[in-house]
C-alpha positions in Angstrom: -18.2 -5.0 24.7 -17.1 -1.5 23.9 -13.4 -2.5 24.0 -14.2 -5.2 21.4 -15.9 -2.7 19.1 -12.9 -0.3 19.4 -10.5 -3.1 18.6 -12.5 -4.0 15.5 -12.6 -0.4 14.3 -8.8 -0.2 14.9 -8.3 -3.3 12.8 -10.4 -1.9 10.0 -8.5 1.4 10.1 -5.1 -0.5 9.9 -6.4 -2.4 6.9 -7.5 0.8 5.2 -4.1 2.4 5.8 -2.3 -0.7 4.4 -4.6 -0.7 1.3 -3.9 3.0 0.8 -0.1 2.5 0.9 -0.3 -0.4 -1.6 -2.6 1.5 -3.9 -0.4 4.6 -3.7 2.7 2.6 -4.7 0.9 0.9 -7.6 -0.5 4.2 -8.9 2.8 6.0 -8.6 4.7 3.3 -10.5 1.9 3.1 -13.1 2.2 6.8 -13.7 6.0 6.4 -14.1 5.4 3.7 -16.7 3.2 6.0 -18.7 5.6 9.0 -18.6 8.2 9.7 -21.2 11.0 9.7 -18.8 13.1 6.5 -18.3 12.2 4.2 -15.4 14.0 4.7 -12.1 15.1 1.3 -10.9 15.6 2.4 -7.3 12.0 3.6 -7.2 10.7 0.4 -8.6 12.7 -1.6 -6.0 11.3 0.6 -3.2 7.7 0.0 -4.4 8.3 -3.7 -4.8 9.5 -3.9 -1.2 6.6 -1.9 0.2 3.7 -3.5 -1.7 4.2 -7.2 -0.9 4.4 -6.5 2.8 1.0 -4.7 2.7 -0.9 -7.2 0.6 -0.9 -10.2 3.0 -2.1 -7.8 5.8 -5.3 -7.3 3.8 -6.3 -11.0 3.9 
């Protein structure tokens, strides 16, 4: 029973980390959209690659 509880807590922790990574990418790119500097295409590509990989893990 204790192993099952630890496995569930680990799963919740992994979901929280995935959510934090996705949220960080979104907030970083939103901040860049609001800034006066031109957009960096490489940074947008990196965020686009990271975020879709994390979203399905949350379901």
